[in-house]
N, CA, C, O and CB atoms as a CASP TS submission, in Angstrom:
PFRMAT TS
TARGET T0000
AUTHOR 0000-0000-0000
METHOD Language model
MODEL 1
PARENT N/A
ATOM      1  N   UNK     1     -13.094  11.394   0.875  1.00  0.00           N
ATOM      2  CA  UNK     1     -12.813  10.055   1.390  1.00  0.00           C
ATOM      3  C   UNK     1     -12.794  10.192   2.884  1.00  0.00           C
ATOM      4  O   UNK     1     -12.099  11.052   3.424  1.00  0.00           O
ATOM      5  CB  UNK     1     -11.457   9.460   0.838  1.00  0.00           C
ATOM      6  N   UNK     2     -13.577   9.324   3.588  1.00  0.00           N
ATOM      7  CA  UNK     2     -13.610   9.434   5.024  1.00  0.00           C
ATOM      8  C   UNK     2     -12.438   8.815   5.689  1.00  0.00           C
ATOM      9  O   UNK     2     -11.743   8.012   5.067  1.00  0.00           O
ATOM     10  CB  UNK     2     -14.823   8.837   5.544  1.00  0.00           C
ATOM     11  N   UNK     3     -12.170   9.149   6.951  1.00  0.00           N
ATOM     12  CA  UNK     3     -11.015   8.580   7.590  1.00  0.00           C
ATOM     13  C   UNK     3     -11.156   7.014   7.669  1.00  0.00           C
ATOM     14  O   UNK     3     -10.189   6.282   7.454  1.00  0.00           O
ATOM     15  CB  UNK     3     -10.840   9.209   9.010  1.00  0.00           C
ATOM     16  N   UNK     4     -12.368   6.549   7.977  1.00  0.00           N
ATOM     17  CA  UNK     4     -12.467   5.124   8.095  1.00  0.00           C
ATOM     18  C   UNK     4     -12.145   4.345   6.851  1.00  0.00           C
ATOM     19  O   UNK     4     -11.541   3.274   6.904  1.00  0.00           O
ATOM     20  CB  UNK     4     -13.783   4.785   8.523  1.00  0.00           C
ATOM     21  N   UNK     5     -12.566   4.906   5.707  1.00  0.00           N
ATOM     22  CA  UNK     5     -12.286   4.271   4.439  1.00  0.00           C
ATOM     23  C   UNK     5     -10.799   4.262   4.158  1.00  0.00           C
ATOM     24  O   UNK     5     -10.254   3.293   3.629  1.00  0.00           O
ATOM     25  CB  UNK     5     -13.028   4.968   3.323  1.00  0.00           C
ATOM     26  N   UNK     6     -10.145   5.371   4.526  1.00  0.00           N
ATOM     27  CA  UNK     6      -8.687   5.442   4.301  1.00  0.00           C
ATOM     28  C   UNK     6      -8.026   4.357   5.250  1.00  0.00           C
ATOM     29  O   UNK     6      -7.041   3.747   4.833  1.00  0.00           O
ATOM     30  CB  UNK     6      -8.113   6.962   4.608  1.00  0.00           C
ATOM     31  N   UNK     7      -8.467   4.128   6.350  1.00  0.00           N
ATOM     32  CA  UNK     7      -7.895   3.135   7.265  1.00  0.00           C
ATOM     33  C   UNK     7      -8.076   1.751   6.677  1.00  0.00           C
ATOM     34  O   UNK     7      -7.158   0.931   6.684  1.00  0.00           O
ATOM     35  CB  UNK     7      -8.551   3.220   8.668  1.00  0.00           C
ATOM     36  N   UNK     8      -9.275   1.501   6.166  1.00  0.00           N
ATOM     37  CA  UNK     8      -9.603   0.322   5.581  1.00  0.00           C
ATOM     38  C   UNK     8      -8.662   0.108   4.321  1.00  0.00           C
ATOM     39  O   UNK     8      -8.132  -0.987   4.132  1.00  0.00           O
ATOM     40  CB  UNK     8     -11.092   0.330   5.241  1.00  0.00           C
ATOM     41  N   UNK     9      -8.488   1.072   3.552  1.00  0.00           N
ATOM     42  CA  UNK     9      -7.580   0.963   2.373  1.00  0.00           C
ATOM     43  C   UNK     9      -6.130   0.727   2.855  1.00  0.00           C
ATOM     44  O   UNK     9      -5.394   0.007   2.180  1.00  0.00           O
ATOM     45  CB  UNK     9      -7.656   2.279   1.475  1.00  0.00           C
ATOM     46  N   UNK    10      -5.708   1.284   3.951  1.00  0.00           N
ATOM     47  CA  UNK    10      -4.336   1.014   4.429  1.00  0.00           C
ATOM     48  C   UNK    10      -4.245  -0.462   4.787  1.00  0.00           C
ATOM     49  O   UNK    10      -3.226  -1.082   4.486  1.00  0.00           O
ATOM     50  CB  UNK    10      -3.961   1.918   5.671  1.00  0.00           C
ATOM     51  N   UNK    11      -5.307  -1.086   5.444  1.00  0.00           N
ATOM     52  CA  UNK    11      -5.251  -2.437   5.847  1.00  0.00           C
ATOM     53  C   UNK    11      -5.244  -3.365   4.585  1.00  0.00           C
ATOM     54  O   UNK    11      -4.674  -4.456   4.622  1.00  0.00           O
ATOM     55  CB  UNK    11      -6.435  -2.746   6.783  1.00  0.00           C
ATOM     56  N   UNK    12      -5.819  -2.958   3.590  1.00  0.00           N
ATOM     57  CA  UNK    12      -5.787  -3.731   2.301  1.00  0.00           C
ATOM     58  C   UNK    12      -4.458  -3.732   1.695  1.00  0.00           C
ATOM     59  O   UNK    12      -3.992  -4.753   1.189  1.00  0.00           O
ATOM     60  CB  UNK    12      -6.758  -3.184   1.299  1.00  0.00           C
ATOM     61  N   UNK    13      -3.793  -2.541   1.733  1.00  0.00           N
ATOM     62  CA  UNK    13      -2.319  -2.442   1.285  1.00  0.00           C
ATOM     63  C   UNK    13      -1.470  -3.335   2.110  1.00  0.00           C
ATOM     64  O   UNK    13      -0.607  -4.033   1.578  1.00  0.00           O
ATOM     65  CB  UNK    13      -1.756  -0.972   1.399  1.00  0.00           C
ATOM     66  N   UNK    14      -1.692  -3.340   3.460  1.00  0.00           N
ATOM     67  CA  UNK    14      -0.830  -4.259   4.249  1.00  0.00           C
ATOM     68  C   UNK    14      -1.058  -5.648   3.860  1.00  0.00           C
ATOM     69  O   UNK    14      -0.098  -6.406   3.728  1.00  0.00           O
ATOM     70  CB  UNK    14      -1.064  -4.121   5.727  1.00  0.00           C
ATOM     71  N   UNK    15      -2.251  -6.034   3.668  1.00  0.00           N
ATOM     72  CA  UNK    15      -2.539  -7.451   3.298  1.00  0.00           C
ATOM     73  C   UNK    15      -1.891  -7.854   1.939  1.00  0.00           C
ATOM     74  O   UNK    15      -1.440  -8.985   1.761  1.00  0.00           O
ATOM     75  CB  UNK    15      -4.088  -7.671   3.220  1.00  0.00           C
ATOM     76  N   UNK    16      -1.865  -6.858   0.968  1.00  0.00           N
ATOM     77  CA  UNK    16      -1.227  -7.040  -0.272  1.00  0.00           C
ATOM     78  C   UNK    16       0.240  -7.247  -0.117  1.00  0.00           C
ATOM     79  O   UNK    16       0.812  -8.139  -0.742  1.00  0.00           O
ATOM     80  CB  UNK    16      -1.493  -5.915  -1.140  1.00  0.00           C
ATOM     81  N   UNK    17       0.850  -6.467   0.679  1.00  0.00           N
ATOM     82  CA  UNK    17       2.324  -6.462   0.790  1.00  0.00           C
ATOM     83  C   UNK    17       2.695  -7.823   1.526  1.00  0.00           C
ATOM     84  O   UNK    17       3.663  -8.492   1.165  1.00  0.00           O
ATOM     85  CB  UNK    17       2.872  -5.115   1.625  1.00  0.00           C
ATOM     86  N   UNK    18       1.882  -8.184   2.558  1.00  0.00           N
ATOM     87  CA  UNK    18       2.223  -9.400   3.281  1.00  0.00           C
ATOM     88  C   UNK    18       2.071 -10.534   2.349  1.00  0.00           C
ATOM     89  O   UNK    18       2.922 -11.423   2.340  1.00  0.00           O
ATOM     90  CB  UNK    18       1.360  -9.599   4.529  1.00  0.00           C
ATOM     91  N   UNK    19       1.042 -10.568   1.558  1.00  0.00           N
ATOM     92  CA  UNK    19       0.795 -11.710   0.579  1.00  0.00           C
ATOM     93  C   UNK    19       2.014 -11.833  -0.381  1.00  0.00           C
ATOM     94  O   UNK    19       2.452 -12.921  -0.754  1.00  0.00           O
ATOM     95  CB  UNK    19      -0.573 -11.458  -0.286  1.00  0.00           C
ATOM     96  N   UNK    20       2.505 -10.678  -0.736  1.00  0.00           N
ATOM     97  CA  UNK    20       3.524 -10.607  -1.812  1.00  0.00           C
ATOM     98  C   UNK    20       4.927 -11.034  -1.229  1.00  0.00           C
ATOM     99  O   UNK    20       5.760 -11.577  -1.955  1.00  0.00           O
ATOM    100  CB  UNK    20       3.589  -9.109  -2.427  1.00  0.00           C
ATOM    101  N   UNK    21       5.161 -10.773   0.107  1.00  0.00           N
ATOM    102  CA  UNK    21       6.469 -11.193   0.626  1.00  0.00           C
ATOM    103  C   UNK    21       6.509 -12.588   1.191  1.00  0.00           C
ATOM    104  O   UNK    21       7.573 -13.046   1.608  1.00  0.00           O
ATOM    105  CB  UNK    21       6.907 -10.259   1.669  1.00  0.00           C
ATOM    106  N   UNK    22       5.417 -13.264   1.221  1.00  0.00           N
ATOM    107  CA  UNK    22       5.371 -14.636   1.596  1.00  0.00           C
ATOM    108  C   UNK    22       6.366 -15.425   0.640  1.00  0.00           C
ATOM    109  O   UNK    22       6.459 -15.136  -0.552  1.00  0.00           O
ATOM    110  CB  UNK    22       3.872 -15.181   1.510  1.00  0.00           C
ATOM    111  N   UNK    23       7.073 -16.400   1.212  1.00  0.00           N
ATOM    112  CA  UNK    23       7.882 -17.227   0.366  1.00  0.00           C
ATOM    113  C   UNK    23       7.079 -18.148  -0.548  1.00  0.00           C
ATOM    114  O   UNK    23       5.912 -18.462  -0.312  1.00  0.00           O
ATOM    115  CB  UNK    23       8.790 -18.026   1.202  1.00  0.00           C
ATOM    116  N   UNK    24       7.725 -18.531  -1.530  1.00  0.00           N
ATOM    117  CA  UNK    24       6.972 -19.360  -2.501  1.00  0.00           C
ATOM    118  C   UNK    24       6.475 -18.617  -3.760  1.00  0.00           C
ATOM    119  O   UNK    24       6.748 -17.428  -3.925  1.00  0.00           O
ATOM    120  CB  UNK    24       5.785 -19.962  -1.806  1.00  0.00           C
ATOM    121  N   UNK    25       5.786 -19.281  -4.595  1.00  0.00           N
ATOM    122  CA  UNK    25       5.392 -18.770  -5.799  1.00  0.00           C
ATOM    123  C   UNK    25       3.885 -18.378  -5.676  1.00  0.00           C
ATOM    124  O   UNK    25       3.015 -19.149  -6.081  1.00  0.00           O
ATOM    125  CB  UNK    25       5.672 -19.776  -6.909  1.00  0.00           C
ATOM    126  N   UNK    26       3.587 -17.177  -5.114  1.00  0.00           N
ATOM    127  CA  UNK    26       2.256 -16.754  -4.904  1.00  0.00           C
ATOM    128  C   UNK    26       1.806 -16.164  -6.264  1.00  0.00           C
ATOM    129  O   UNK    26       2.396 -15.210  -6.770  1.00  0.00           O
ATOM    130  CB  UNK    26       2.150 -15.723  -3.704  1.00  0.00           C
ATOM    131  N   UNK    27       0.811 -16.729  -6.795  1.00  0.00           N
ATOM    132  CA  UNK    27       0.100 -16.281  -8.007  1.00  0.00           C
ATOM    133  C   UNK    27       1.130 -16.373  -9.265  1.00  0.00           C
ATOM    134  O   UNK    27       0.972 -15.665 -10.259  1.00  0.00           O
ATOM    135  CB  UNK    27      -0.467 -14.728  -7.784  1.00  0.00           C
ATOM    136  N   UNK    28       2.105 -17.225  -9.151  1.00  0.00           N
ATOM    137  CA  UNK    28       3.103 -17.345 -10.241  1.00  0.00           C
ATOM    138  C   UNK    28       3.845 -16.177 -10.643  1.00  0.00           C
ATOM    139  O   UNK    28       4.217 -16.017 -11.806  1.00  0.00           O
ATOM    140  CB  UNK    28       2.499 -17.807 -11.374  1.00  0.00           C
ATOM    141  N   UNK    29       4.085 -15.308  -9.660  1.00  0.00           N
ATOM    142  CA  UNK    29       4.968 -14.091  -9.818  1.00  0.00           C
ATOM    143  C   UNK    29       6.468 -14.340  -9.633  1.00  0.00           C
ATOM    144  O   UNK    29       6.863 -15.160  -8.804  1.00  0.00           O
ATOM    145  CB  UNK    29       4.550 -13.032  -8.817  1.00  0.00           C
ATOM    146  N   UNK    30       7.313 -13.626 -10.414  1.00  0.00           N
ATOM    147  CA  UNK    30       8.716 -13.618 -10.198  1.00  0.00           C
ATOM    148  C   UNK    30       9.019 -12.680  -9.019  1.00  0.00           C
ATOM    149  O   UNK    30       8.217 -11.818  -8.659  1.00  0.00           O
ATOM    150  CB  UNK    30       9.462 -13.194 -11.479  1.00  0.00           C
ATOM    151  N   UNK    31      10.220 -12.886  -8.428  1.00  0.00           N
ATOM    152  CA  UNK    31      10.580 -12.018  -7.350  1.00  0.00           C
ATOM    153  C   UNK    31      10.681 -10.586  -7.712  1.00  0.00           C
ATOM    154  O   UNK    31      10.322  -9.735  -6.898  1.00  0.00           O
ATOM    155  CB  UNK    31      11.811 -12.439  -6.792  1.00  0.00           C
ATOM    156  N   UNK    32      11.158 -10.250  -8.909  1.00  0.00           N
ATOM    157  CA  UNK    32      11.258  -8.833  -9.340  1.00  0.00           C
ATOM    158  C   UNK    32       9.921  -8.206  -9.518  1.00  0.00           C
ATOM    159  O   UNK    32       9.767  -7.000  -9.322  1.00  0.00           O
ATOM    160  CB  UNK    32      12.026  -8.714 -10.629  1.00  0.00           C
ATOM    161  N   UNK    33       8.890  -9.040  -9.907  1.00  0.00           N
ATOM    162  CA  UNK    33       7.575  -8.471  -9.989  1.00  0.00           C
ATOM    163  C   UNK    33       6.973  -8.231  -8.651  1.00  0.00           C
ATOM    164  O   UNK    33       6.247  -7.255  -8.463  1.00  0.00           O
ATOM    165  CB  UNK    33       6.698  -9.333 -10.773  1.00  0.00           C
ATOM    166  N   UNK    34       7.254  -9.095  -7.711  1.00  0.00           N
ATOM    167  CA  UNK    34       6.755  -8.850  -6.320  1.00  0.00           C
ATOM    168  C   UNK    34       7.356  -7.553  -5.750  1.00  0.00           C
ATOM    169  O   UNK    34       6.685  -6.783  -5.063  1.00  0.00           O
ATOM    170  CB  UNK    34       7.117 -10.064  -5.376  1.00  0.00           C
ATOM    171  N   UNK    35       8.648  -7.343  -6.064  1.00  0.00           N
ATOM    172  CA  UNK    35       9.393  -6.191  -5.545  1.00  0.00           C
ATOM    173  C   UNK    35       8.813  -4.879  -6.158  1.00  0.00           C
ATOM    174  O   UNK    35       8.699  -3.845  -5.500  1.00  0.00           O
ATOM    175  CB  UNK    35      10.939  -6.337  -5.877  1.00  0.00           C
ATOM    176  N   UNK    36       8.456  -4.997  -7.464  1.00  0.00           N
ATOM    177  CA  UNK    36       7.954  -3.864  -8.133  1.00  0.00           C
ATOM    178  C   UNK    36       6.608  -3.507  -7.577  1.00  0.00           C
ATOM    179  O   UNK    36       6.349  -2.316  -7.402  1.00  0.00           O
ATOM    180  CB  UNK    36       7.891  -4.101  -9.597  1.00  0.00           C
ATOM    181  N   UNK    37       5.713  -4.447  -7.280  1.00  0.00           N
ATOM    182  CA  UNK    37       4.422  -4.204  -6.818  1.00  0.00           C
ATOM    183  C   UNK    37       4.485  -3.651  -5.385  1.00  0.00           C
ATOM    184  O   UNK    37       3.716  -2.747  -5.060  1.00  0.00           O
ATOM    185  CB  UNK    37       3.600  -5.459  -6.906  1.00  0.00           C
ATOM    186  N   UNK    38       5.313  -4.127  -4.576  1.00  0.00           N
ATOM    187  CA  UNK    38       5.526  -3.692  -3.257  1.00  0.00           C
ATOM    188  C   UNK    38       6.032  -2.259  -3.305  1.00  0.00           C
ATOM    189  O   UNK    38       5.480  -1.427  -2.585  1.00  0.00           O
ATOM    190  CB  UNK    38       6.486  -4.614  -2.532  1.00  0.00           C
ATOM    191  N   UNK    39       7.009  -1.917  -4.071  1.00  0.00           N
ATOM    192  CA  UNK    39       7.512  -0.507  -4.140  1.00  0.00           C
ATOM    193  C   UNK    39       6.425   0.439  -4.613  1.00  0.00           C
ATOM    194  O   UNK    39       6.263   1.521  -4.048  1.00  0.00           O
ATOM    195  CB  UNK    39       8.736  -0.400  -5.094  1.00  0.00           C
ATOM    196  N   UNK    40       5.674   0.052  -5.642  1.00  0.00           N
ATOM    197  CA  UNK    40       4.577   0.905  -6.161  1.00  0.00           C
ATOM    198  C   UNK    40       3.552   1.149  -5.098  1.00  0.00           C
ATOM    199  O   UNK    40       3.080   2.275  -4.939  1.00  0.00           O
ATOM    200  CB  UNK    40       3.905   0.268  -7.385  1.00  0.00           C
ATOM    201  N   UNK    41       3.172   0.065  -4.322  1.00  0.00           N
ATOM    202  CA  UNK    41       2.091   0.143  -3.419  1.00  0.00           C
ATOM    203  C   UNK    41       2.607   1.108  -2.173  1.00  0.00           C
ATOM    204  O   UNK    41       1.866   1.949  -1.665  1.00  0.00           O
ATOM    205  CB  UNK    41       1.649  -1.391  -2.947  1.00  0.00           C
ATOM    206  N   UNK    42       3.778   0.911  -1.808  1.00  0.00           N
ATOM    207  CA  UNK    42       4.299   1.764  -0.681  1.00  0.00           C
ATOM    208  C   UNK    42       4.441   3.233  -1.107  1.00  0.00           C
ATOM    209  O   UNK    42       4.093   4.147  -0.360  1.00  0.00           O
ATOM    210  CB  UNK    42       5.694   1.231  -0.186  1.00  0.00           C
ATOM    211  N   UNK    43       4.949   3.430  -2.294  1.00  0.00           N
ATOM    212  CA  UNK    43       5.042   4.764  -2.912  1.00  0.00           C
ATOM    213  C   UNK    43       3.766   5.467  -2.995  1.00  0.00           C
ATOM    214  O   UNK    43       3.673   6.633  -2.611  1.00  0.00           O
ATOM    215  CB  UNK    43       5.595   4.677  -4.247  1.00  0.00           C
ATOM    216  N   UNK    44       2.721   4.781  -3.506  1.00  0.00           N
ATOM    217  CA  UNK    44       1.346   5.383  -3.611  1.00  0.00           C
ATOM    218  C   UNK    44       0.809   5.759  -2.237  1.00  0.00           C
ATOM    219  O   UNK    44       0.225   6.830  -2.069  1.00  0.00           O
ATOM    220  CB  UNK    44       0.350   4.387  -4.300  1.00  0.00           C
ATOM    221  N   UNK    45       1.007   4.874  -1.238  1.00  0.00           N
ATOM    222  CA  UNK    45       0.494   5.178   0.124  1.00  0.00           C
ATOM    223  C   UNK    45       1.151   6.417   0.698  1.00  0.00           C
ATOM    224  O   UNK    45       0.476   7.252   1.300  1.00  0.00           O
ATOM    225  CB  UNK    45       0.730   3.987   1.074  1.00  0.00           C
ATOM    226  N   UNK    46       2.456   6.549   0.522  1.00  0.00           N
ATOM    227  CA  UNK    46       3.129   7.720   1.068  1.00  0.00           C
ATOM    228  C   UNK    46       2.668   8.896   0.412  1.00  0.00           C
ATOM    229  O   UNK    46       2.401   9.904   1.066  1.00  0.00           O
ATOM    230  CB  UNK    46       4.582   7.640   0.956  1.00  0.00           C
ATOM    231  N   UNK    47       2.539   8.846  -0.963  1.00  0.00           N
ATOM    232  CA  UNK    47       2.037   9.956  -1.706  1.00  0.00           C
ATOM    233  C   UNK    47       0.641  10.442  -1.301  1.00  0.00           C
ATOM    234  O   UNK    47       0.383  11.641  -1.186  1.00  0.00           O
ATOM    235  CB  UNK    47       2.035   9.602  -3.107  1.00  0.00           C
ATOM    236  N   UNK    48      -0.312   9.393  -1.075  1.00  0.00           N
ATOM    237  CA  UNK    48      -1.594   9.712  -0.636  1.00  0.00           C
ATOM    238  C   UNK    48      -1.663  10.403   0.740  1.00  0.00           C
ATOM    239  O   UNK    48      -2.472  11.306   0.957  1.00  0.00           O
ATOM    240  CB  UNK    48      -2.364   8.510  -0.627  1.00  0.00           C
ATOM    241  N   UNK    49      -0.770   9.942   1.685  1.00  0.00           N
ATOM    242  CA  UNK    49      -0.745  10.597   2.990  1.00  0.00           C
ATOM    243  C   UNK    49      -0.224  12.002   2.891  1.00  0.00           C
ATOM    244  O   UNK    49      -0.703  12.878   3.611  1.00  0.00           O
ATOM    245  CB  UNK    49       0.094   9.812   3.962  1.00  0.00           C
ATOM    246  N   UNK    50       0.751  12.259   2.018  1.00  0.00           N
ATOM    247  CA  UNK    50       1.311  13.555   1.852  1.00  0.00           C
ATOM    248  C   UNK    50       0.184  14.455   1.245  1.00  0.00           C
ATOM    249  O   UNK    50      -0.057  15.551   1.751  1.00  0.00           O
ATOM    250  CB  UNK    50       2.611  13.497   0.942  1.00  0.00           C
ATOM    251  N   UNK    51      -0.448  14.030   0.249  1.00  0.00           N
ATOM    252  CA  UNK    51      -1.601  14.792  -0.392  1.00  0.00           C
ATOM    253  C   UNK    51      -2.696  15.084   0.573  1.00  0.00           C
ATOM    254  O   UNK    51      -3.247  16.185   0.573  1.00  0.00           O
ATOM    255  CB  UNK    51      -2.201  14.010  -1.568  1.00  0.00           C
ATOM    256  N   UNK    52      -3.027  14.136   1.391  1.00  0.00           N
ATOM    257  CA  UNK    52      -4.114  14.303   2.387  1.00  0.00           C
ATOM    258  C   UNK    52      -3.683  15.415   3.417  1.00  0.00           C
ATOM    259  O   UNK    52      -4.460  16.302   3.768  1.00  0.00           O
ATOM    260  CB  UNK    52      -4.420  12.893   3.143  1.00  0.00           C
ATOM    261  N   UNK    53      -2.445  15.310   3.857  1.00  0.00           N
ATOM    262  CA  UNK    53      -1.826  16.359   4.802  1.00  0.00           C
ATOM    263  C   UNK    53      -1.889  17.728   4.200  1.00  0.00           C
ATOM    264  O   UNK    53      -2.321  18.674   4.859  1.00  0.00           O
ATOM    265  CB  UNK    53      -0.318  16.031   5.131  1.00  0.00           C
ATOM    266  N   UNK    54      -1.452  17.868   2.908  1.00  0.00           N
ATOM    267  CA  UNK    54      -1.369  19.160   2.203  1.00  0.00           C
ATOM    268  C   UNK    54      -2.845  19.718   2.126  1.00  0.00           C
ATOM    269  O   UNK    54      -3.072  20.913   2.315  1.00  0.00           O
ATOM    270  CB  UNK    54      -0.695  18.981   0.707  1.00  0.00           C
ATOM    271  N   UNK    55      -3.829  18.812   1.843  1.00  0.00           N
ATOM    272  CA  UNK    55      -5.117  19.258   1.645  1.00  0.00           C
ATOM    273  C   UNK    55      -5.906  19.679   2.957  1.00  0.00           C
ATOM    274  O   UNK    55      -6.685  20.632   2.980  1.00  0.00           O
ATOM    275  CB  UNK    55      -5.812  18.208   0.933  1.00  0.00           C
ATOM    276  N   UNK    56      -5.629  18.882   4.029  1.00  0.00           N
ATOM    277  CA  UNK    56      -6.371  19.140   5.262  1.00  0.00           C
ATOM    278  C   UNK    56      -5.589  19.626   6.350  1.00  0.00           C
ATOM    279  O   UNK    56      -6.168  20.199   7.273  1.00  0.00           O
ATOM    280  CB  UNK    56      -7.030  17.993   5.701  1.00  0.00           C
ATOM    281  N   UNK    57      -4.298  19.468   6.370  1.00  0.00           N
ATOM    282  CA  UNK    57      -3.409  19.876   7.417  1.00  0.00           C
ATOM    283  C   UNK    57      -3.519  18.901   8.642  1.00  0.00           C
ATOM    284  O   UNK    57      -3.112  19.220   9.760  1.00  0.00           O
ATOM    285  CB  UNK    57      -3.731  21.335   7.828  1.00  0.00           C
ATOM    286  N   UNK    58      -4.074  17.740   8.367  1.00  0.00           N
ATOM    287  CA  UNK    58      -4.209  16.686   9.394  1.00  0.00           C
ATOM    288  C   UNK    58      -3.425  15.467   9.064  1.00  0.00           C
ATOM    289  O   UNK    58      -3.212  15.125   7.901  1.00  0.00           O
ATOM    290  CB  UNK    58      -5.641  16.304   9.580  1.00  0.00           C
ATOM    291  N   UNK    59      -3.003  14.820  10.101  1.00  0.00           N
ATOM    292  CA  UNK    59      -2.303  13.448   9.874  1.00  0.00           C
ATOM    293  C   UNK    59      -3.270  12.462  10.526  1.00  0.00           C
ATOM    294  O   UNK    59      -3.705  12.625  11.666  1.00  0.00           O
ATOM    295  CB  UNK    59      -0.731  13.339  10.569  1.00  0.00           C
ATOM    296  N   UNK    60      -3.587  11.416   9.728  1.00  0.00           N
ATOM    297  CA  UNK    60      -4.493  10.408  10.241  1.00  0.00           C
ATOM    298  C   UNK    60      -3.691   9.186  10.582  1.00  0.00           C
ATOM    299  O   UNK    60      -4.249   8.189  11.039  1.00  0.00           O
ATOM    300  CB  UNK    60      -5.606  10.076   9.230  1.00  0.00           C
TER
END
């Protein structure tokens, strides 16, 4: 995966998290469901950054 595609993916994650934390009933989700999705998204991103660093020794 190229650096540019990883940056684009990060921006998509940011958009997802922002959409989920907006007040109101976005897509008919409960608050606990929003919290679960945000937690999973952030955890996956941190894990992917750690895996990339272990693989390449670089931080992007």
